[in-house]
Biopython code that builds the backbone (N, CA, C, O; Angstrom):
import numpy as np
from Bio.PDB.StructureBuilder import StructureBuilder

atoms = [
    (1, "UNK", "N", (-6.391, 13.844, -19.016)),
    (1, "UNK", "CA", (-5.086, 12.675, -18.053)),
    (1, "UNK", "C", (-4.027, 13.498, -18.063)),
    (1, "UNK", "O", (-4.046, 14.565, -18.677)),
    (2, "UNK", "N", (-3.115, 13.121, -17.458)),
    (2, "UNK", "CA", (-1.863, 14.036, -17.079)),
    (2, "UNK", "C", (-0.993, 12.551, -16.989)),
    (2, "UNK", "O", (-1.264, 11.472, -16.462)),
    (3, "UNK", "N", (0.557, 13.203, -18.015)),
    (3, "UNK", "CA", (1.440, 11.915, -17.482)),
    (3, "UNK", "C", (2.677, 11.934, -17.670)),
    (3, "UNK", "O", (3.096, 12.239, -18.787)),
    (4, "UNK", "N", (3.838, 11.515, -16.302)),
    (4, "UNK", "CA", (5.187, 11.998, -16.561)),
    (4, "UNK", "C", (5.497, 10.614, -17.244)),
    (4, "UNK", "O", (4.894, 9.735, -17.860)),
    (5, "UNK", "N", (7.110, 10.977, -16.680)),
    (5, "UNK", "CA", (8.214, 10.371, -17.717)),
    (5, "UNK", "C", (8.834, 9.862, -15.887)),
    (5, "UNK", "O", (9.442, 10.575, -15.088)),
    (6, "UNK", "N", (8.264, 8.032, -15.682)),
    (6, "UNK", "CA", (9.413, 8.170, -14.707)),
    (6, "UNK", "C", (10.712, 7.008, -14.581)),
    (6, "UNK", "O", (10.848, 6.229, -15.524)),
    (7, "UNK", "N", (11.588, 6.922, -13.483)),
    (7, "UNK", "CA", (12.085, 5.778, -13.526)),
    (7, "UNK", "C", (12.116, 5.064, -12.438)),
    (7, "UNK", "O", (11.889, 5.592, -11.349)),
    (8, "UNK", "N", (12.478, 3.402, -12.589)),
    (8, "UNK", "CA", (12.237, 2.854, -11.439)),
    (8, "UNK", "C", (12.771, 1.525, -12.060)),
    (8, "UNK", "O", (12.258, 0.656, -12.766)),
    (9, "UNK", "N", (14.272, 1.755, -11.399)),
    (9, "UNK", "CA", (15.007, 1.201, -11.548)),
    (9, "UNK", "C", (15.565, 0.527, -10.367)),
    (9, "UNK", "O", (16.775, 0.465, -10.148)),
    (10, "UNK", "N", (14.549, -0.036, -9.521)),
    (10, "UNK", "CA", (15.589, -0.779, -8.420)),
    (10, "UNK", "C", (14.193, -1.116, -7.400)),
    (10, "UNK", "O", (13.065, -0.654, -7.226)),
    (11, "UNK", "N", (14.826, -1.933, -7.004)),
    (11, "UNK", "CA", (13.185, -2.499, -6.228)),
    (11, "UNK", "C", (12.979, -1.531, -5.309)),
    (11, "UNK", "O", (11.802, -1.175, -5.353)),
    (12, "UNK", "N", (13.712, -0.849, -4.358)),
    (12, "UNK", "CA", (14.076, 0.637, -4.014)),
    (12, "UNK", "C", (13.000, 1.731, -3.782)),
    (12, "UNK", "O", (12.344, 2.141, -2.825)),
    (13, "UNK", "N", (13.150, 2.070, -5.371)),
    (13, "UNK", "CA", (12.482, 3.401, -6.009)),
    (13, "UNK", "C", (11.253, 2.701, -6.555)),
    (13, "UNK", "O", (10.373, 3.561, -6.580)),
    (14, "UNK", "N", (10.547, 1.011, -7.215)),
    (14, "UNK", "CA", (8.998, 0.385, -6.342)),
    (14, "UNK", "C", (8.731, 0.323, -5.775)),
    (14, "UNK", "O", (7.514, 0.143, -5.719)),
    (15, "UNK", "N", (9.343, 0.376, -4.850)),
    (15, "UNK", "CA", (8.447, 0.233, -3.695)),
    (15, "UNK", "C", (8.847, 1.442, -2.751)),
    (15, "UNK", "O", (9.346, 1.016, -1.710)),
    (16, "UNK", "N", (8.794, 2.460, -2.792)),
    (16, "UNK", "CA", (9.203, 3.618, -2.861)),
    (16, "UNK", "C", (7.827, 4.272, -3.268)),
    (16, "UNK", "O", (7.004, 4.617, -2.420)),
    (17, "UNK", "N", (7.697, 4.373, -4.193)),
    (17, "UNK", "CA", (6.651, 4.137, -5.227)),
    (17, "UNK", "C", (5.096, 4.453, -4.628)),
    (17, "UNK", "O", (4.456, 5.388, -4.147)),
    (18, "UNK", "N", (4.891, 2.677, -5.078)),
    (18, "UNK", "CA", (3.727, 2.846, -4.668)),
    (18, "UNK", "C", (3.561, 3.180, -3.183)),
    (18, "UNK", "O", (2.497, 3.771, -2.999)),
    (19, "UNK", "N", (4.158, 3.021, -2.244)),
    (19, "UNK", "CA", (3.965, 3.728, -1.771)),
    (19, "UNK", "C", (3.198, 5.076, -1.105)),
    (19, "UNK", "O", (2.276, 5.361, -0.340)),
    (20, "UNK", "N", (4.435, 5.817, -2.100)),
    (20, "UNK", "CA", (3.893, 6.933, -2.453)),
    (20, "UNK", "C", (2.713, 7.046, -3.121)),
    (20, "UNK", "O", (2.106, 8.069, -2.802)),
    (21, "UNK", "N", (2.365, 6.616, -3.636)),
    (21, "UNK", "CA", (0.401, 6.634, -4.721)),
    (21, "UNK", "C", (-0.204, 6.342, -4.164)),
    (21, "UNK", "O", (-1.096, 7.121, -3.828)),
    (22, "UNK", "N", (-0.169, 4.685, -3.522)),
    (22, "UNK", "CA", (-0.994, 4.104, -2.796)),
    (22, "UNK", "C", (-2.555, 4.992, -1.606)),
    (22, "UNK", "O", (-3.746, 4.766, -1.396)),
    (23, "UNK", "N", (-1.904, 5.624, -1.327)),
    (23, "UNK", "CA", (-2.877, 6.079, -0.749)),
    (23, "UNK", "C", (-3.528, 7.588, -1.421)),
    (23, "UNK", "O", (-4.055, 8.352, -0.612)),
    (24, "UNK", "N", (-3.508, 7.762, -2.050)),
    (24, "UNK", "CA", (-4.100, 8.497, -2.974)),
    (24, "UNK", "C", (-5.456, 7.167, -3.557)),
    (24, "UNK", "O", (-5.264, 5.954, -3.634)),
    (25, "UNK", "N", (-7.123, 8.129, -3.980)),
    (25, "UNK", "CA", (-8.085, 7.317, -4.344)),
    (25, "UNK", "C", (-7.226, 7.733, -6.329)),
    (25, "UNK", "O", (-6.417, 8.463, -6.901)),
    (26, "UNK", "N", (-7.850, 7.017, -6.475)),
    (26, "UNK", "CA", (-8.172, 7.271, -7.890)),
    (26, "UNK", "C", (-7.600, 5.942, -8.862)),
    (26, "UNK", "O", (-7.494, 4.769, -8.504)),
    (27, "UNK", "N", (-7.335, 6.430, -9.958)),
    (27, "UNK", "CA", (-7.341, 5.493, -11.177)),
    (27, "UNK", "C", (-5.481, 6.147, -12.010)),
    (27, "UNK", "O", (-4.997, 7.200, -12.426)),
    (28, "UNK", "N", (-5.154, 4.997, -11.870)),
    (28, "UNK", "CA", (-3.510, 5.565, -12.516)),
    (28, "UNK", "C", (-2.630, 4.109, -13.344)),
    (28, "UNK", "O", (-2.580, 3.151, -12.573)),
    (29, "UNK", "N", (-2.152, 3.910, -14.346)),
    (29, "UNK", "CA", (-1.694, 3.418, -14.623)),
    (29, "UNK", "C", (-0.299, 3.500, -15.040)),
    (29, "UNK", "O", (0.238, 4.607, -14.989)),
    (30, "UNK", "N", (0.423, 2.403, -15.480)),
    (30, "UNK", "CA", (1.651, 2.510, -15.559)),
    (30, "UNK", "C", (2.727, 1.976, -17.631)),
    (30, "UNK", "O", (3.325, 0.901, -17.585)),
    (31, "UNK", "N", (2.778, 2.488, -18.555)),
    (31, "UNK", "CA", (3.103, 1.921, -19.473)),
    (31, "UNK", "C", (4.363, 2.184, -20.144)),
    (31, "UNK", "O", (5.038, 3.209, -20.244)),
    (32, "UNK", "N", (4.530, 0.843, -20.635)),
    (32, "UNK", "CA", (6.122, 0.325, -21.641)),
    (32, "UNK", "C", (5.916, 0.312, -22.897)),
    (32, "UNK", "O", (5.695, -0.835, -23.287)),
    (33, "UNK", "N", (5.890, 1.056, -23.678)),
    (33, "UNK", "CA", (5.468, 0.982, -25.063)),
    (33, "UNK", "C", (4.077, 0.554, -24.932)),
    (33, "UNK", "O", (3.250, 1.441, -24.724)),
    (34, "UNK", "N", (3.582, -0.955, -25.041)),
    (34, "UNK", "CA", (1.769, -1.673, -25.304)),
    (34, "UNK", "C", (1.637, -2.446, -24.772)),
    (34, "UNK", "O", (1.032, -3.465, -25.106)),
    (35, "UNK", "N", (2.403, -2.119, -23.291)),
    (35, "UNK", "CA", (1.889, -2.397, -21.547)),
    (35, "UNK", "C", (1.061, -1.490, -20.585)),
    (35, "UNK", "O", (1.297, -0.429, -20.006)),
    (36, "UNK", "N", (0.458, -1.967, -20.622)),
    (36, "UNK", "CA", (-0.491, -1.666, -19.239)),
    (36, "UNK", "C", (-0.138, -1.721, -18.298)),
    (36, "UNK", "O", (0.379, -2.832, -18.181)),
    (37, "UNK", "N", (-0.042, -1.066, -17.225)),
    (37, "UNK", "CA", (-0.561, -2.234, -15.650)),
    (37, "UNK", "C", (-1.394, -0.994, -14.133)),
    (37, "UNK", "O", (-0.984, 0.163, -14.231)),
    (38, "UNK", "N", (-1.963, -1.131, -13.458)),
    (38, "UNK", "CA", (-2.045, -0.693, -12.680)),
    (38, "UNK", "C", (-1.163, -0.305, -11.931)),
    (38, "UNK", "O", (-0.644, -1.243, -11.327)),
    (39, "UNK", "N", (-0.752, 0.672, -11.693)),
    (39, "UNK", "CA", (-0.019, 1.767, -11.242)),
    (39, "UNK", "C", (0.453, 1.029, -9.833)),
    (39, "UNK", "O", (1.628, 0.683, -9.708)),
    (40, "UNK", "N", (-0.720, 0.758, -8.558)),
    (40, "UNK", "CA", (-0.742, 0.815, -8.074)),
    (40, "UNK", "C", (0.062, -0.548, -7.831)),
    (40, "UNK", "O", (0.770, -0.608, -6.825)),
    (41, "UNK", "N", (-0.024, -1.907, -8.899)),
    (41, "UNK", "CA", (0.073, -3.852, -8.501)),
    (41, "UNK", "C", (2.025, -3.657, -8.605)),
    (41, "UNK", "O", (2.699, -3.443, -9.613)),
    (42, "UNK", "N", (2.335, -3.775, -7.632)),
    (42, "UNK", "CA", (3.341, -4.184, -7.134)),
    (42, "UNK", "C", (3.896, -4.990, -8.089)),
    (42, "UNK", "O", (4.950, -4.655, -8.631)),
    (43, "UNK", "N", (3.301, -6.066, -8.388)),
    (43, "UNK", "CA", (4.004, -7.439, -8.483)),
    (43, "UNK", "C", (3.566, -7.211, -10.423)),
    (43, "UNK", "O", (4.423, -7.527, -11.249)),
    (44, "UNK", "N", (2.543, -6.797, -10.767)),
    (44, "UNK", "CA", (2.716, -5.229, -11.917)),
    (44, "UNK", "C", (3.837, -5.366, -12.526)),
    (44, "UNK", "O", (4.321, -5.980, -13.477)),
    (45, "UNK", "N", (4.187, -4.458, -11.538)),
    (45, "UNK", "CA", (5.984, -2.917, -11.874)),
    (45, "UNK", "C", (6.957, -3.608, -12.051)),
    (45, "UNK", "O", (7.968, -3.304, -12.683)),
    (46, "UNK", "N", (6.538, -5.377, -11.070)),
    (46, "UNK", "CA", (8.008, -6.400, -11.086)),
    (46, "UNK", "C", (8.202, -6.405, -12.297)),
    (46, "UNK", "O", (9.278, -6.065, -12.788)),
    (47, "UNK", "N", (6.353, -7.110, -13.539)),
    (47, "UNK", "CA", (6.856, -7.658, -14.448)),
    (47, "UNK", "C", (6.847, -6.592, -15.908)),
    (47, "UNK", "O", (6.364, -6.653, -17.039)),
    (48, "UNK", "N", (7.445, -5.899, -15.346)),
    (48, "UNK", "CA", (7.969, -4.308, -15.941)),
    (48, "UNK", "C", (9.357, -4.567, -16.317)),
    (48, "UNK", "O", (10.165, -4.935, -15.465)),
    (49, "UNK", "N", (9.819, -4.329, -18.040)),
    (49, "UNK", "CA", (11.254, -4.399, -18.319)),
    (49, "UNK", "C", (11.905, -3.059, -17.562)),
    (49, "UNK", "O", (12.361, -2.157, -18.265)),
    (50, "UNK", "N", (11.940, -2.936, -15.794)),
    (50, "UNK", "CA", (11.878, -1.814, -15.623)),
    (50, "UNK", "C", (14.145, -1.101, -16.383)),
    (50, "UNK", "O", (14.981, -0.348, -15.885)),
    (51, "UNK", "N", (14.120, -1.607, -17.169)),
    (51, "UNK", "CA", (15.542, -0.693, -17.142)),
    (51, "UNK", "C", (14.877, 0.244, -18.554)),
    (51, "UNK", "O", (15.020, 0.457, -19.758)),
    (52, "UNK", "N", (14.380, 0.450, -17.813)),
    (52, "UNK", "CA", (13.691, 1.386, -19.307)),
    (52, "UNK", "C", (12.777, 2.465, -18.738)),
    (52, "UNK", "O", (11.904, 2.212, -17.908)),
    (53, "UNK", "N", (12.978, 3.462, -19.139)),
    (53, "UNK", "CA", (11.553, 4.786, -18.376)),
    (53, "UNK", "C", (10.831, 4.456, -18.437)),
    (53, "UNK", "O", (10.810, 3.620, -19.341)),
    (54, "UNK", "N", (9.504, 4.620, -17.708)),
    (54, "UNK", "CA", (8.081, 3.786, -17.666)),
    (54, "UNK", "C", (7.136, 4.961, -17.932)),
    (54, "UNK", "O", (7.756, 5.599, -18.783)),
    (55, "UNK", "N", (5.917, 5.657, -17.679)),
    (55, "UNK", "CA", (5.001, 6.677, -18.093)),
    (55, "UNK", "C", (4.585, 6.161, -16.993)),
    (55, "UNK", "O", (5.076, 5.068, -16.711)),
    (56, "UNK", "N", (3.456, 6.826, -15.924)),
    (56, "UNK", "CA", (2.900, 6.966, -15.152)),
    (56, "UNK", "C", (1.287, 8.479, -15.507)),
    (56, "UNK", "O", (1.243, 9.700, -15.660)),
    (57, "UNK", "N", (0.271, 7.298, -15.470)),
    (57, "UNK", "CA", (-0.813, 8.213, -15.758)),
    (57, "UNK", "C", (-1.436, 8.214, -14.917)),
    (57, "UNK", "O", (-1.559, 7.255, -14.155)),
    (58, "UNK", "N", (-2.146, 9.546, -14.789)),
    (58, "UNK", "CA", (-3.075, 9.889, -13.886)),
    (58, "UNK", "C", (-4.607, 9.199, -14.538)),
    (58, "UNK", "O", (-4.713, 10.010, -15.459)),
    (59, "UNK", "N", (-5.482, 8.555, -14.654)),
    (59, "UNK", "CA", (-6.555, 8.669, -15.094)),
    (59, "UNK", "C", (-7.537, 9.727, -14.794)),
    (59, "UNK", "O", (-8.082, 10.600, -15.470)),
    (60, "UNK", "N", (-7.596, 9.269, -13.235)),
    (60, "UNK", "CA", (-8.997, 9.764, -12.182)),
    (60, "UNK", "C", (-8.657, 9.804, -10.537)),
    (60, "UNK", "O", (-8.853, 8.899, -9.727)),
    (61, "UNK", "N", (-8.128, 11.043, -10.314)),
    (61, "UNK", "CA", (-7.989, 11.148, -8.878)),
    (61, "UNK", "C", (-9.007, 11.965, -8.280)),
    (61, "UNK", "O", (-9.738, 12.571, -9.063)),
    (62, "UNK", "N", (-9.196, 12.100, -7.070)),
    (62, "UNK", "CA", (-10.156, 13.051, -6.128)),
    (62, "UNK", "C", (-8.915, 13.720, -5.412)),
    (62, "UNK", "O", (-8.938, 14.776, -4.779)),
    (63, "UNK", "N", (-8.177, 13.162, -5.565)),
    (63, "UNK", "CA", (-7.243, 13.980, -5.283)),
    (63, "UNK", "C", (-6.209, 16.049, -6.079)),
    (63, "UNK", "O", (-6.287, 16.370, -7.265)),
    (64, "UNK", "N", (-5.849, 16.466, -5.567)),
    (64, "UNK", "CA", (-5.127, 17.285, -6.146)),
    (64, "UNK", "C", (-4.101, 17.083, -6.590)),
    (64, "UNK", "O", (-3.263, 16.770, -5.744)),
    (65, "UNK", "N", (-3.711, 17.128, -7.745)),
    (65, "UNK", "CA", (-2.703, 16.715, -9.111)),
    (65, "UNK", "C", (-1.789, 17.296, -8.511)),
    (65, "UNK", "O", (-0.811, 17.147, -9.243)),
    (66, "UNK", "N", (-1.376, 18.083, -7.303)),
    (66, "UNK", "CA", (-0.492, 19.324, -6.787)),
    (66, "UNK", "C", (0.272, 18.184, -6.009)),
    (66, "UNK", "O", (1.481, 18.009, -6.161)),
    (67, "UNK", "N", (-0.679, 17.252, -4.983)),
    (67, "UNK", "CA", (-0.782, 16.595, -4.193)),
    (67, "UNK", "C", (0.539, 15.095, -4.945)),
    (67, "UNK", "O", (1.624, 14.604, -4.635)),
    (68, "UNK", "N", (-0.792, 14.908, -6.316)),
    (68, "UNK", "CA", (0.084, 13.439, -6.559)),
    (68, "UNK", "C", (1.590, 13.862, -7.665)),
    (68, "UNK", "O", (2.194, 13.061, -8.378)),
    (69, "UNK", "N", (1.840, 15.112, -7.518)),
    (69, "UNK", "CA", (2.636, 15.410, -7.734)),
    (69, "UNK", "C", (4.195, 15.805, -6.924)),
    (69, "UNK", "O", (5.169, 16.307, -7.485)),
    (70, "UNK", "N", (4.153, 15.643, -6.314)),
    (70, "UNK", "CA", (4.959, 16.053, -5.281)),
    (70, "UNK", "C", (4.846, 14.808, -4.567)),
    (70, "UNK", "O", (5.375, 14.645, -3.468)),
    (71, "UNK", "N", (4.174, 13.928, -5.156)),
    (71, "UNK", "CA", (4.444, 12.197, -4.093)),
    (71, "UNK", "C", (5.620, 11.510, -4.850)),
    (71, "UNK", "O", (6.642, 10.900, -4.536)),
    (72, "UNK", "N", (4.818, 12.006, -6.318)),
    (72, "UNK", "CA", (5.900, 11.087, -6.580)),
    (72, "UNK", "C", (7.573, 11.651, -7.860)),
    (72, "UNK", "O", (8.328, 11.190, -8.716)),
    (73, "UNK", "N", (7.205, 13.140, -6.950)),
    (73, "UNK", "CA", (8.487, 13.851, -7.831)),
    (73, "UNK", "C", (10.169, 13.570, -7.413)),
    (73, "UNK", "O", (11.141, 14.286, -7.654)),
    (74, "UNK", "N", (10.097, 12.260, -6.705)),
    (74, "UNK", "CA", (11.386, 11.567, -6.209)),
    (74, "UNK", "C", (11.665, 10.543, -7.475)),
    (74, "UNK", "O", (12.821, 10.123, -7.534)),
    (75, "UNK", "N", (10.879, 10.153, -8.352)),
    (75, "UNK", "CA", (10.730, 9.047, -9.022)),
    (75, "UNK", "C", (10.787, 9.375, -10.742)),
    (75, "UNK", "O", (10.484, 8.650, -11.689)),
    (76, "UNK", "N", (11.307, 10.786, -10.699)),
    (76, "UNK", "CA", (10.664, 11.690, -11.781)),
    (76, "UNK", "C", (12.413, 11.547, -12.582)),
    (76, "UNK", "O", (13.505, 11.805, -12.077)),
    (77, "UNK", "N", (11.947, 10.843, -14.511)),
    (77, "UNK", "CA", (13.147, 10.277, -14.804)),
    (77, "UNK", "C", (13.440, 12.437, -15.638)),
    (77, "UNK", "O", (14.505, 12.754, -16.170)),
]
sb = StructureBuilder()
sb.init_structure("model")
sb.init_model(0)
sb.init_chain("A")
sb.init_seg("    ")
for serial, (resi, resn, name, xyz) in enumerate(atoms, 1):
    if name == "N":
        sb.init_residue(resn, " ", resi, " ")
    sb.init_atom(name, np.array(xyz, "f"), 0.0, 1.0, " ", f" {name:<3s}", serial, name[0])
structure = sb.get_structure()
């Protein structure tokens, strides 16, 4: 598992992030404290406290990690 800290503090950043990762096959989570949601769920993301940084976890994917990292680079904190 790899994890990254993201800053998704606006509607546009959330939309862009979801668009960036929804093309990848695999399992991705976002965590804030004890709250964990599916990173591809835009409704789940909007239920989080986005004023704080969130942890993006790559649990399993067929994609190369470098491709995922390039896709999420604009959202890294």
